[in-house]
C-alpha positions in Angstrom: 122.1 155.8 97.7 119.2 155.2 95.3 120.4 151.6 94.7 120.5 150.9 98.5 117.0 152.4 98.9 115.7 150.3 96.0 117.1 147.1 97.5 115.7 147.9 100.9 112.2 148.5 99.4 112.5 145.3 97.5 113.4 143.4 100.6 110.5 144.9 102.5 108.2 144.2 99.5 109.4 140.6 99.4 108.8 140.1 103.1 105.3 141.7 102.8 104.3 139.5 99.9 105.7 136.4 101.7 103.5 137.3 104.7 100.5 137.7 102.4 101.2 134.3 100.8 101.2 132.8 104.3 97.8 134.4 105.2 96.5 133.2 101.8 97.6 129.7 102.6 95.5 129.7 105.7 92.6 131.2 103.8 92.2 128.6 101.0 89.3 126.8 102.7 87.4 130.1 102.6 87.9 130.5 98.8 86.8 126.9 98.3 83.6 127.7 100.2 83.0 130.7 98.0 83.4 128.5 94.9 80.5 126.4 96.1 78.3 129.2 97.3 79.0 131.7 94.5 79.2 129.7 91.3 79.2 132.8 89.1 83.0 133.1 89.7 83.7 129.6 90.8 86.8 129.3 88.5 88.5 132.2 90.2 87.6 131.1 93.7 88.8 127.5 92.9 92.1 129.0 91.6 92.6 131.0 94.8 91.6 128.0 96.9 94.3 125.8 95.5 97.1 125.7 98.1 99.5 124.6 95.3 99.0 127.9 93.5 99.4 130.2 96.4 103.2 130.8 96.4 103.4 130.6 92.6 100.7 133.3 92.4 102.5 135.7 94.8 105.9 135.0 93.3 104.5 136.4 90.0 103.4 139.5 91.9 106.9 139.9 93.3 108.5 139.5 89.8 106.1 142.0 88.3 106.9 144.5 91.1 110.7 143.8 90.7 110.5 144.3 86.9 108.6 147.6 87.4 110.9 148.9 90.1 114.3 147.7 88.9 113.8 146.7 85.3 113.1 143.3 83.6 116.9 142.6 83.6 117.0 142.6 87.4 113.9 140.3 87.6 115.5 138.0 85.0 118.8 137.9 86.8 117.0 137.1 90.1 115.4 134.1 88.5 118.6 133.0 86.9 120.3 133.0 90.3 117.5 131.0 92.0 117.9 127.2 92.2 114.9 125.2 91.1 116.5 121.8 91.4 114.3 120.8 94.4 111.0 121.6 92.7 112.1 119.7 89.6 113.3 116.7 91.8 110.0 116.6 93.8 108.0 116.6 90.6 110.0 113.7 89.1 110.2 111.6 92.3 106.4 112.2 92.9 105.4 110.9 89.5 107.8 108.0 89.5 107.1 106.8 93.0 103.3 107.2 92.5 103.3 104.8 89.5 101.6 101.5 89.7 104.8 99.3 89.7 106.4 101.2 92.6 103.2 101.4 94.6 102.5 97.7 94.0 106.0 96.8 95.3 105.8 98.9 98.4 102.2 97.8 99.1 103.1 94.1 98.9 106.1 94.7 101.2 103.9 96.5 103.8 101.2 93.8 103.5 103.7 91.0 104.2 105.1 92.9 107.2 101.5 93.5 108.5 101.2 89.8 109.0 103.5 89.9 112.0 101.8 92.9 113.6 99.3 91.8 116.3 96.5 93.9 114.9 93.7 93.3 112.3 95.2 93.3 108.8 93.8 96.6 107.6 94.7 98.3 111.0 98.2 96.9 110.8 98.6 98.2 107.2 97.4 101.7 108.4 100.0 101.6 111.2 102.8 100.6 108.9 101.9 103.2 106.3 102.3 105.9 109.0 105.5 104.4 110.5 107.6 102.2 108.2 106.9 104.1 105.0 108.0 107.5 106.4 111.1 105.9 107.8 111.7 104.4 104.4 112.0 108.0 103.3 115.6 107.9 104.7 116.4 105.6 101.7 114.2 106.8 98.9 114.0 110.5 100.1 111.1 112.2 101.9 109.1 113.3 98.8 109.0 109.7 97.6 107.9 108.4 101.1 105.3 111.1 101.3 103.8 110.2 97.9 103.8 106.4 98.7 102.3 106.8 102.2 99.6 109.3 101.0 98.5 107.0 98.2 98.4 104.0 100.5 96.5 105.9 103.2 94.1 107.3 100.6 93.1 103.7 99.6 93.1 102.2 103.1 91.1 104.8 105.0 90.6 108.2 103.4 88.4 106.9 100.6 86.3 104.8 103.1 84.1 107.5 104.6 86.3 108.0 107.7 85.5 110.7 110.2 87.0 114.1 109.6 88.7 113.9 113.0 90.5 110.7 112.0 91.5 112.1 108.6 92.9 115.3 110.0 94.9 113.6 112.7 96.2 111.0 110.2 97.3 113.9 108.0 99.0 115.6 110.9 100.9 112.5 112.0 101.8 111.7 108.4 103.4 115.2 107.8 105.3 115.1 111.1 106.5 111.5 110.6 107.7 112.2 107.1 109.5 115.3 108.2 111.5 113.5 110.9 111.5 110.1 109.3 114.1 111.1 106.7 116.7 111.9 109.4 118.2 108.4 109.6 120.6 109.3 106.7 122.4 112.4 105.6 120.8 112.8 102.1 117.0 112.1 102.4 115.7 115.0 104.5 116.0 118.4 102.8 117.0 120.3 106.0 119.9 117.9 106.6 120.9 117.7 103.0 121.4 121.5 102.9 124.0 121.4 105.7 125.5 117.9 105.7 128.4 118.6 103.3 129.4 122.0 104.9 129.3 120.6 108.5 130.9 117.3 107.6 127.9 115.1 108.6 127.9 111.6 107.3 125.1 109.1 107.7 126.5 107.6 110.9 126.8 111.1 112.5 123.2 112.0 111.4 121.8 108.7 112.8 123.5 109.1 116.1 122.3 112.7 116.4 118.8 112.5 115.0 118.0 109.1 113.6 117.3 106.9 116.6 115.2 109.7 118.2 113.2 110.1 115.0 112.6 106.3 115.0 111.2 106.4 118.5 109.0 109.5 117.7 107.7 108.1 114.4 106.7 104.7 115.9 105.1 106.4 119.0 103.0 108.8 116.9 101.8 106.1 114.6 101.0 103.6 117.4 99.1 106.2 119.6 96.9 107.3 116.7 96.3 103.7 115.6 95.2 102.6 119.1 93.1 105.7 119.6 91.1 105.0 116.5 91.3 101.2 116.5 87.5 100.7 116.5 86.9 103.0 113.6 89.8 101.6 111.6 88.6 98.0 112.2 85.2 99.0 110.8 86.2 101.1 107.8 89.8 100.4 106.8 90.7 98.1 104.0 94.0 96.9 102.7 93.1 94.4 100.1 93.1 96.6 97.0 96.7 97.5 95.9 95.6 98.9 92.6 93.2 98.4 89.7 93.5 96.0 86.8 96.0 93.2 86.4 99.2 93.0 88.5 102.4 94.4 87.0 105.0 91.8 86.0 108.0 91.5 88.3 110.5 92.3 85.6 108.7 95.6 84.8 108.6 96.4 88.6 112.3 95.8 88.8 113.0 98.2 85.9 111.0 100.9 87.5 112.7 100.3 90.8 116.0 100.8 89.1 114.9 104.1 87.6 113.6 105.2 91.0 117.0 104.3 92.5 118.8 106.3 89.8 116.6 109.3 90.4 117.3 109.2 94.1 121.1 108.8 93.5 121.2 111.8 91.2 118.8 114.1 93.2 121.2 117.1 92.8 121.9 116.5 89.1 118.8 117.6 87.1 120.4 116.6 83.8 120.6 113.0 85.1 117.3 112.6 86.9 115.3 114.4 84.1 116.9 112.1 81.6 115.9 109.1 83.7 112.4 110.6 84.0 112.1 110.8 80.2 113.1 107.1 80.0 110.4 106.4 82.6 107.8 108.3 80.5 108.8 106.4 77.4 108.4 103.0 79.1 105.1 104.1 80.7 103.8 105.1 77.2 105.0 101.8 75.7 103.5 99.7 78.5 100.3 101.6 79.3 98.7 98.3 80.4 101.0 98.2 83.4 100.0 101.7 84.7 96.9 103.2 86.1 97.8 106.7 84.9 100.6 109.0 85.9 100.3 111.7 88.5 101.5 114.5 86.2 99.0 117.2 87.1 99.5 116.8 90.8 103.2 116.7 90.4 103.3 119.9 88.3 101.1 121.7 90.8 103.4 120.7 93.7 106.5 121.8 91.7 104.8 125.2 91.0 104.1 125.6 94.7 107.8 124.9 95.6 109.1 127.1 92.8 107.1 130.0 94.1 108.4 129.3 97.6 112.0 129.5 96.2 111.3 132.8 94.5 109.6 134.4 97.5 111.9 132.7 100.0 115.0 134.2 98.4 113.9 137.6 99.6 113.7 136.6 103.3 117.4 136.1 104.0 118.0 139.6 105.2 115.8 139.2 108.3 115.7 135.4 108.8 119.5 134.9 109.0 119.8 137.8 111.5 117.1 136.3 113.7 118.8 132.9 113.7 122.3 134.3 114.5 120.9 136.1 117.6 119.4 133.1 119.3 120.8 131.0 122.1 120.8 127.2 121.7 117.6 126.6 123.6 115.8 129.5 122.0 117.0 128.4 118.6 115.5 125.0 118.8 112.0 126.2 119.7 112.3 129.2 117.5 113.3 127.0 114.5 110.3 124.7 115.2 107.9 127.7 115.2 109.6 129.5 112.2 109.4 126.3 110.2 105.6 126.8 110.2 105.9 129.9 108.1 109.0 129.1 106.0 110.4 126.0 104.3 112.6 124.1 106.8 115.4 123.5 104.2 115.7 127.2 103.6 115.8 127.7 107.4 118.8 125.4 107.9 120.5 126.7 104.8 120.4 130.3 106.1 121.5 129.1 109.5 124.5 127.4 107.9 125.7 130.8 106.6 126.3 131.9 110.2 130.0 131.5 110.8 131.7 130.1 113.9 128.6 128.3 115.4 128.9 125.5 118.0 127.8 121.9 117.6 124.9 122.7 120.0 123.7 125.5 117.6 123.9 123.1 114.6 121.9 120.4 116.5 119.3 122.9 117.7 118.8 124.4 114.2 118.3 121.1 112.3 116.3 119.4 115.1 114.0 122.3 115.3 113.5 122.5 111.6 112.6 118.9 111.2 110.4 118.9 114.3 108.2 121.7 113.0 108.0 120.2 109.4 104.5 119.0 109.8 102.7 122.0 111.1 101.8 123.6 107.8 101.8 122.7 104.1 104.8 125.0 103.5 106.9 123.8 106.4 108.5 120.8 104.5 109.0 120.3 100.8 107.2 117.0 100.6 104.0 118.3 102.3 102.4 119.7 99.1 102.7 116.3 97.6 100.6 114.6 100.4 98.3 117.6 100.4 97.6 117.2 96.6 97.0 113.5 96.9 94.6 113.6 99.9 92.7 116.8 99.6 89.9 115.4 97.5 89.0 113.1 100.4 88.0 116.1 102.5 84.9 118.2 102.6 84.7 120.6 99.6 87.8 118.8 98.3 90.0 121.1 100.4 92.1 120.7 103.5 91.6 123.3 106.2 95.2 124.6 107.1 94.0 125.4 110.6 92.8 121.9 111.0 96.1 120.5 109.8 98.0 122.9 112.2 96.0 121.7 115.2 96.2 118.1 114.2 100.0 118.3 113.9 100.5 119.8 117.4 100.3 116.5 119.3 102.8 114.5 117.1 105.0 117.6 117.0 105.0 117.6 120.8 106.1 113.9 120.7 109.0 114.9 118.4 109.9 117.8 120.7 110.2 115.4 123.6 112.3 112.9 121.6 114.6 115.5 120.1 114.9 117.9 123.0 114.1 116.1 126.3 115.8 112.8 125.5 119.4 114.2 125.0 118.9 116.7 127.9 117.1 116.2 131.2 113.5 115.1 130.5 112.2 117.5 133.1 113.5 120.6 131.3 110.3 120.7 129.2 108.3 121.0 132.4 110.6 123.4 134.3 108.6 126.6 134.8 111.7 128.7 135.4 113.3 127.6 132.1 110.3 128.7 130.2 110.2 132.1 132.0 113.9 132.7 131.3 113.4 131.7 127.7 110.6 134.1 127.1 112.4 136.9 128.8 115.4 136.4 126.5 113.3 136.9 123.4 113.3 140.3 121.6 109.8 141.6 120.7 110.2 141.1 116.9 111.1 137.4 117.3 108.3 136.9 119.9 105.8 138.3 117.4 107.1 135.9 114.7 106.9 133.0 117.1 103.3 133.7 118.2 102.0 134.7 114.8 101.2 131.2 113.5 99.3 130.3 116.6 97.3 133.5 116.6 96.4 133.1 112.9 95.4 129.4 113.6 93.1 130.3 116.5 91.4 133.2 114.6 91.0 131.0 111.5 89.6 128.1 113.6 87.1 130.5 115.3 86.0 131.9 111.9 85.6 128.4 110.6 83.5 127.2 113.6 81.4 130.3 113.3 80.7 129.7 109.7 79.9 126.1 110.4 77.4 127.1 113.1 75.8 129.6 110.7 75.4 127.0 108.0 74.0 124.5 110.5 71.4 127.0 111.7 70.5 127.9 108.1 70.1 124.2 107.4 67.7 123.8 110.3 65.8 126.9 109.3 
């Protein structure tokens, strides 16, 4: 009886700490503001304002509580049973794909492709970085695509004094497009990778179910944003600086591409991809003149974030799996889209795959919803922290407002919803008032609370941010 009580309290504690970590994620902008206004403790505020440290920090709190309540052996066993392959892989793929040889190769390819796009060169480059590169994630995996696209967009527009509106909307489209852009194959998107083997999905099956719809959504999102900001992009965007220093020789680029291909091919075998990474590091040290510097710090911070998400996420199975199993196919799609905003979408599909005897409609709704909502927050999709880390220094106070990201991602998410949901069904289902009424009536109150929570937090946070901005503006005028 005591053991059952201890486990129950541990589950509740894990869920509570997970909720606090989510609130903390949406509060990092406030801590960064404190770091600038109260320099006496700037180091502490900067630490709490780093999104990449949030889940790592709260996972330490969970482990300390677990050790105190159940003993260090229980905490150690919990860590031993957790899988940290994904954080390791994201770290490796982020550092390798962000290297100068790889970035030079992809930038050259995009630049050549931009010639055939009927737009100014820099605007075409921007459009392709938001469309072709995320779709390229279906080959090189989503974390690699996110790293490459973020670096290219940083150089082409984020470092060119673009408006905050353009930067946030670009970030929202980037996150959504990367999340759905990896669904052309059965191995590149983490939510699909978690269920493909169990459900017998090969690349042909995945493409027929998700890929062509993702292709339409990605191109639509990128094209709409490009046309909306065509004037600003024409004035400020540049695509003529692929890197600093001399160009990397073709032979060295080929070697690094071979290493990247090996890392992608062995993404579930850490002994292999870590060995390839060590080879990459050795070559980078031997040929420093062909590198601009490796993204080791950013990669480690992202891995720390994802490892913390693994530790905290492991305590959410008791309620999350039960919620998924109780939902109808329509409710599951929209529910998975919303739940992805507060939990990693790969964890969501994995827990859903543990439900036995599910229909093909259930499988489609779960995975489609998980990838659709993958751009709403930094925690929604494993590659998001990589893009976050690369681009955050281009924003005010070197920090991205999570509420701004959430709102910026709503429109491209709606496009993805239309493509994944309305296209295979009747397009008018999305606009059928009676369907929405019946759907809301079918929800239990606990799930409805979880569904609405991210939107309430976003609205309150945005209101707080606008109030602070107005106060600062009045203080400046005074």
